[in-house]
C-alpha positions in Angstrom: 132.8 106.5 101.5 132.9 106.8 97.5 129.5 108.4 95.9 128.2 108.6 92.5 128.6 111.3 90.6 125.3 113.6 91.2 125.0 112.2 94.6 126.1 112.7 97.9 125.1 109.0 99.4 127.1 105.9 99.2 127.8 104.6 95.7 126.2 101.5 94.9 128.0 98.1 95.2 127.9 96.1 92.4 129.4 92.4 92.5 129.0 89.5 90.1 129.0 86.5 92.2 127.8 83.8 90.0 127.7 83.3 86.4 128.9 82.2 83.0 132.5 82.5 82.4 132.3 82.1 78.7 129.1 83.5 77.6 129.4 85.1 74.5 131.5 81.7 72.6 128.4 79.7 74.3 125.7 82.0 72.8 127.7 81.5 69.6 127.6 78.2 70.5 123.7 77.0 70.9 123.6 78.8 67.2 125.4 76.4 65.4 123.9 73.7 67.4 120.7 74.4 65.6 122.4 73.3 62.1 124.5 70.9 63.3 124.1 67.0 63.4 126.2 67.4 67.2 126.4 69.5 69.8 128.7 72.4 69.5 130.9 73.3 72.4 132.0 76.9 73.5 135.5 75.6 72.8 134.4 74.7 69.2 133.9 78.1 68.5 137.1 80.0 69.4 139.3 77.0 68.5 141.1 78.3 65.5 141.6 81.8 63.2 138.3 80.4 61.2 136.5 79.1 64.1 136.6 82.5 65.7 135.8 84.8 62.6 132.7 82.2 61.5 131.8 83.2 65.4 132.4 86.9 65.0 130.3 87.0 61.9 127.2 84.5 63.7 127.1 86.8 66.8 126.8 89.9 64.8 124.4 88.3 62.4 122.2 86.5 64.5 121.9 89.7 67.1 121.0 92.1 64.0 118.3 89.5 62.9 116.9 89.8 66.9 117.0 86.0 67.0 118.5 87.0 70.9 117.4 83.5 72.3 121.1 82.3 72.2 121.9 85.0 74.4 119.5 83.5 77.2 121.5 80.7 78.6 124.4 82.5 79.7 122.7 83.7 83.7 124.5 86.2 85.6 123.8 86.6 89.2 124.2 89.9 90.7 125.0 91.4 95.0 123.8 94.2 94.9 123.8 97.5 97.6 122.9 101.0 98.6 120.2 100.9 95.9 116.9 103.1 95.8 113.4 101.0 96.5 112.6 103.0 93.5 114.7 101.4 91.2 114.2 98.2 92.3 110.7 98.8 91.5 110.9 100.7 88.5 113.6 99.2 86.7 114.8 95.8 88.5 111.3 94.3 88.7 109.4 95.6 86.3 109.5 93.2 84.6 108.8 89.0 84.0 112.5 88.1 83.1 114.9 88.5 87.0 114.9 86.2 90.1 115.9 88.5 93.4 116.3 88.1 96.9 115.7 91.7 99.1 115.9 92.8 102.3 112.1 93.0 103.6 111.1 96.3 104.9 109.3 94.1 106.7 111.4 92.2 109.1 114.3 94.3 108.9 114.2 98.0 110.8 115.8 100.6 108.7 118.0 102.6 109.4 118.3 106.3 109.6 121.2 106.6 107.2 120.3 104.3 104.5 118.7 106.5 102.1 119.6 107.9 98.7 121.0 111.8 98.6 121.5 113.4 95.2 124.1 116.0 95.0 122.4 119.9 94.9 123.2 123.0 95.5 122.6 125.3 98.9 119.3 125.6 100.1 117.9 122.9 98.2 120.3 120.0 99.5 119.4 121.3 103.0 115.2 121.4 102.1 116.0 117.1 100.7 118.1 116.2 104.3 115.5 117.7 106.0 112.7 115.4 104.8 114.7 112.4 104.7 115.9 113.3 108.8 112.1 113.9 109.7 110.5 110.6 107.8 113.4 108.7 109.8 112.4 110.2 113.0 108.7 109.2 111.9 109.7 105.7 111.6 110.4 105.6 114.9 108.2 107.2 116.4 105.0 105.2 114.1 107.4 102.3 115.4 106.7 102.8 119.4 103.0 104.6 118.5 101.8 101.7 117.1 103.0 99.2 119.3 100.3 99.3 122.2 96.9 98.6 119.6 98.9 96.0 117.9 100.6 94.3 121.0 96.3 94.4 121.6 95.4 92.6 119.0 98.2 90.1 118.8 97.4 89.4 122.7 93.2 88.5 121.6 94.6 86.4 118.6 97.4 84.9 121.5 95.9 84.8 124.2 98.2 82.6 125.9 101.5 84.3 124.5 100.6 86.7 127.5 102.4 85.1 129.7 105.6 85.5 128.1 105.7 89.0 126.3 109.6 89.3 126.4 109.1 86.0 123.5 107.0 87.6 121.1 108.5 91.1 121.5 110.6 90.6 118.1 107.4 89.2 116.3 105.4 92.1 117.4 108.4 95.2 116.5 107.9 93.6 112.8 104.5 93.4 113.0 104.7 97.5 114.2 107.7 98.2 110.9 105.7 96.8 108.2 103.3 99.8 108.7 106.1 102.5 110.1 108.0 101.7 106.6 104.6 103.6 105.0 106.2 107.1 105.9 110.0 105.9 104.4 110.7 107.6 101.3 111.1 105.5 98.1 114.7 106.3 98.1 115.3 104.2 101.2 118.5 101.7 100.2 117.6 98.2 99.6 120.6 95.2 99.4 119.2 92.4 97.5 121.1 89.1 95.1 119.5 89.9 91.1 120.0 87.2 88.6 119.4 87.9 85.0 120.1 86.7 81.6 122.8 87.9 79.4 119.6 89.4 77.5 118.1 90.5 80.0 121.5 92.5 80.8 121.7 93.4 77.3 117.5 95.3 77.0 119.1 96.5 80.6 121.5 98.5 79.1 119.6 99.8 75.9 117.1 101.4 77.9 118.7 102.4 81.4 118.3 105.7 80.9 114.2 105.3 80.7 112.0 106.5 83.6 112.0 106.9 86.4 115.5 107.1 87.7 117.8 107.4 84.6 120.6 108.7 86.6 121.2 105.7 89.1 120.0 103.6 86.9 122.5 104.1 84.2 125.4 103.9 87.6 123.8 100.6 88.5 123.4 98.6 84.9 126.5 100.2 84.0 128.7 98.6 86.8 126.8 95.0 86.3 128.5 95.5 82.2 131.2 95.8 83.5 131.6 93.0 86.0 130.7 90.6 83.2 133.4 92.2 81.3 135.6 91.5 83.5 134.7 87.4 83.1 134.1 87.9 79.4 135.1 90.8 77.7 133.4 89.9 74.1 130.1 89.6 75.9 129.1 93.5 75.1 131.5 93.5 72.4 128.3 94.4 70.2 126.0 96.1 72.3 123.3 98.6 70.9 124.1 101.9 72.6 121.8 103.3 75.3 118.4 105.4 74.5 119.0 108.6 76.0 115.8 109.6 78.2 114.3 112.1 75.3 114.2 109.3 72.9 112.9 106.5 75.1 109.3 105.9 73.5 107.7 107.2 77.1 109.5 110.8 77.1 108.4 110.9 73.0 104.4 111.0 74.0 104.9 112.7 77.1 106.9 115.3 74.7 104.3 115.3 72.2 101.0 115.9 74.1 102.9 118.6 76.0 103.8 117.4 78.9 107.6 117.6 78.1 110.1 115.7 80.5 108.0 117.5 84.1 106.1 116.6 86.5 101.9 116.0 86.5 99.1 118.6 86.1 95.9 119.3 85.6 95.6 115.9 83.4 96.9 114.2 86.3 94.6 115.6 88.6 92.4 114.3 86.4 93.2 111.2 85.4 93.8 111.0 89.7 90.6 111.5 89.6 88.9 109.5 86.9 89.9 106.4 88.0 89.6 106.9 92.1 86.1 107.0 90.7 85.9 104.3 89.0 87.5 102.4 91.7 85.4 103.6 94.3 86.2 102.4 97.9 87.7 98.9 96.4 91.6 98.2 96.4 91.4 96.4 92.9 87.8 96.2 90.6 87.3 94.0 87.6 87.3 95.4 84.6 87.1 92.8 82.2 87.3 88.9 82.7 86.5 85.7 79.5 83.3 85.3 79.6 83.1 82.0 79.0 85.8 81.2 81.3 84.0 78.5 83.0 83.5 76.0 80.0 86.7 77.3 78.3 88.4 75.6 80.7 86.1 72.7 81.2 86.7 72.1 77.7 90.8 72.3 77.7 90.3 69.7 80.2 88.7 67.3 78.6 90.9 67.7 75.6 93.5 66.9 77.3 92.2 63.8 78.4 91.0 63.0 75.4 87.3 62.6 76.5 83.6 63.8 75.2 81.4 66.2 77.4 79.5 63.4 77.7 81.7 61.6 80.2 83.3 64.4 81.9 80.5 67.5 82.3 81.8 71.6 83.2 81.3 71.4 86.4 83.2 67.5 86.5 85.8 68.9 84.6 86.4 71.9 87.0 86.6 69.7 90.0 89.1 67.4 88.6 91.4 70.3 88.0 90.1 73.4 90.7 89.6 70.9 93.8 91.9 70.0 96.4 89.9 66.4 96.2 90.9 65.8 92.9 94.5 67.5 92.4 97.3 66.5 94.2 98.8 69.0 93.0 97.3 71.6 94.8 98.3 71.0 98.1 102.5 70.4 97.0 104.8 72.7 98.3 105.9 73.3 94.6 104.2 75.0 92.5 103.9 72.4 90.0 100.8 74.2 87.8 103.0 75.5 84.8 104.2 72.1 84.1 101.5 69.6 84.5 99.1 69.3 81.6 96.0 68.9 83.5 96.8 72.6 85.1 96.9 74.1 82.1 94.1 73.9 81.3 93.4 77.3 83.4 95.9 79.5 81.0 92.4 79.7 78.6 90.6 82.1 81.3 91.9 85.3 82.2 91.2 88.8 84.3 92.0 92.2 84.1 91.7 93.9 87.5 92.1 98.3 88.0 93.9 98.4 91.2 95.6 101.1 93.9 98.2 100.0 95.8 101.2 101.5 97.8 104.3 102.0 96.2 105.8 99.8 99.2 102.6 97.2 98.7 102.8 97.3 94.5 106.8 96.6 95.3 105.8 93.1 96.8 103.1 93.0 94.0 104.9 93.2 91.4 106.9 90.2 92.5 103.4 88.4 90.7 105.4 88.2 87.5 102.8 86.0 85.8 100.3 88.8 86.7 101.6 91.7 85.2 101.1 95.8 85.1 100.9 98.8 83.4 102.7 100.4 85.8 102.5 104.6 85.5 105.9 106.5 85.3 106.1 108.1 88.4 106.8 111.9 88.2 103.3 111.8 85.4 101.1 111.5 88.3 102.7 113.7 90.8 100.6 116.2 91.5 101.5 119.2 93.7 99.9 120.7 96.7 98.1 117.6 97.2 99.1 114.7 98.9 97.9 111.3 97.7 99.0 108.7 100.1 97.2 104.8 101.9 96.8 104.2 104.8 97.6 101.0 106.3 93.9 99.7 108.4 97.1 99.4 111.7 97.6 103.0 111.0 94.5 104.2 110.9 93.4 102.9 114.5 95.8 105.1 116.4 95.1 108.3 115.9 98.3 110.1 117.2 100.2 107.9 115.2 98.0 108.6 112.1 98.8 112.4 112.6 102.7 111.8 112.9 102.1 109.8 109.0 99.9 112.3 107.5 101.7 115.3 109.1 104.8 114.1 107.7 103.9 112.6 104.5 102.2 116.4 104.0 105.7 117.8 104.7 107.3 115.9 101.9 104.7 117.4 99.4 106.0 120.6 100.5 109.6 120.2 100.0 109.1 118.6 96.6 107.5 121.2 95.0 110.6 123.1 96.5 112.5 121.2 94.9 111.1 121.1 91.8 110.6 125.1 92.1 114.0 125.2 92.2 114.9 123.0 89.6 116.0 120.0 90.6 115.3 116.6 87.8 112.1 115.0 88.8 113.6 111.5 89.3 116.0 113.5 92.3 113.1 115.5 94.5 110.7 112.3 93.8 112.9 110.2 95.8 111.3 112.0 98.9 108.2 110.5 98.2 106.7 108.3 100.5 106.1 104.5 100.5 102.8 105.3 101.0 102.4 106.7 97.4 99.5 105.5 95.2 100.4 103.2 92.1 97.4 103.4 90.0 97.4 100.5 86.9 95.6 97.5 85.5 97.2 93.9 86.0 96.1 91.1 84.4 96.7 87.5 84.0 95.5 83.9 83.0 93.5 81.9 85.9 97.1 80.2 86.5 98.7 82.6 87.3 96.0 84.4 89.4 95.4 81.0 91.4 99.1 80.5 92.7 98.9 84.5 93.7 95.1 84.3 95.1 96.0 81.5 97.1 99.4 82.8 98.5 97.9 85.9 99.2 95.1 85.2 100.6 97.2 83.7 103.6 96.4 85.8 106.7 100.4 86.3 107.0 100.4 88.2 103.7 100.9 91.9 103.2 97.7 93.9 104.5 97.2 95.3 101.4 97.7 92.8 98.8 96.0 90.1 101.4 92.9 92.6 100.8 93.2 93.4 96.9 92.9 89.4 96.9 90.0 89.0 98.7 88.3 91.7 97.0 89.5 90.1 93.4 88.2 86.7 94.2 84.9 88.0 95.8 84.5 89.6 92.0 85.2 86.3 90.1 83.1 84.3 92.4 80.1 86.5 91.1 80.8 85.6 87.3 82.7 82.9 87.5 81.2 80.4 91.2 82.7 77.2 89.6 85.8 78.7 89.0 85.9 80.5 92.1 84.7 77.7 94.3 88.1 76.4 95.6 90.0 80.1 95.4 90.8 79.6 98.8 93.9 80.3 101.3 96.8 77.6 101.7 95.7 76.1 104.9 92.0 75.5 103.4 93.9 73.6 100.6 95.1 71.6 102.6 92.4 71.0 104.9 90.0 69.7 102.2 92.8 67.6 100.5 93.7 66.4 103.6 96.9 66.8 104.4 98.2 67.7 107.9 98.4 70.4 109.6 96.3 72.5 107.5 98.4 75.5 107.8 101.8 75.3 106.0 103.7 78.0 107.8 104.7 76.3 111.2 106.0 78.7 113.7 104.4 81.5 111.8 100.8 80.1 112.7 98.4 83.6 112.5 96.6 82.1 115.4 93.1 82.3 113.4 91.5 79.0 111.5 90.9 80.8 108.7 90.0 77.0 107.0 86.7 77.8 109.0 85.8 80.5 107.6 84.5 81.9 104.4 85.5 84.7 102.9 83.1 86.8 104.1 83.8 85.9 107.6 87.7 87.4 106.5 88.9 90.0 108.8 92.4 91.2 109.9 93.7 94.3 111.3 97.4 92.4 111.7 
């Protein structure tokens, strides 16, 4: 199978599966419509030589002036195969302007050959391959070692299901895969559908060589551009050149601080210690918030309704928007918050959290695009000689599994250091980092969007790390804004309060625990 330059593994497969076929003309038509007494159509801007000359001038001038909303109308859906999870985390899902449906490591078993392999001189490539083989073997071993403990917990929750174990074998396998994946390298391949606007694709192209994976990103993004050019050769006619890595903002700042383009050093070690000391035993710590959030949201509710405080006090106003007894939108399957006038009152409260999640958990957390985070340049946070991982709860319960996991991660660290010492570029060596590698960052958002996230991630079927972080966050919000936090509960509790039936909306995926009868203080889970 064909490889990309610099790699031995199969090349990325990039296909344009849906999209605008006259994106360039459409962009100019939308621009001209702003100054026209009628809708200007794409065919109008190319109808003759004079129209095409005007089209080309408008396209050039609007682009150079930064009037880029015209490029957002065109949308392109790609299928991507043989792309690393590190690329997805660092590039494709590192901004809010996309939509993706991606294969899940929680539910789909990872095959041994599905890892990116750089073309390295010997013996360095052999070192890289040996670690990948060890990580894949550990993944299979962990699946087996975790199964007895997962079974014990599962049948404790569902005792009647023990009579038909064959029916639940697949479910238990997936529970183990969810935890075993922590040992897999972040260079593991994924496949996905990825949809972006034409403007986002232009931005991709401009920053294709930025951190963290410029070599892989350049290949994938160039293939995306070429797929679009097949259906509209004009759309990238005036595209800006890709910035080389050394000219990017992050690289210039690191260089100015003496970091060059290498990996973390004493400063990275000091930063890690400082961050973890502030975070303590938590996964997430509330570090900033709107001090008068409850009053601001309440006033916004009154403004929407045209009511004075005497007609609706703060507590009653908050109940109107946050209580499922008062707000029917909260028990809807569709998330209607951004479209409802009253629910938009929740944008006036905001929160910032200091967080530490594994790479694999953060890859899901960042899918909540409206609660964005400032995530690190990965190589700047890597500390040689000191394995640094997040250990999931189930893994910590099985000593033999924990030993396999810890030894495999330690082997990966040694190999990465040998590769770096041998002159391998950090972006390539760090593909061997395990999914368990911690991402330390700040995350901020408005209550409207945190509400959506917290409600869904407090569900017991949510990924365990993100569930735990959400529980910690809601508990801390309750301490500063008790009236807001009173209704920050899982979907089943909201539905119970709203009188909707059944309480659990997950159907056959019901967690087996009547969470709707529990207070947050009683929340605990292993699976």
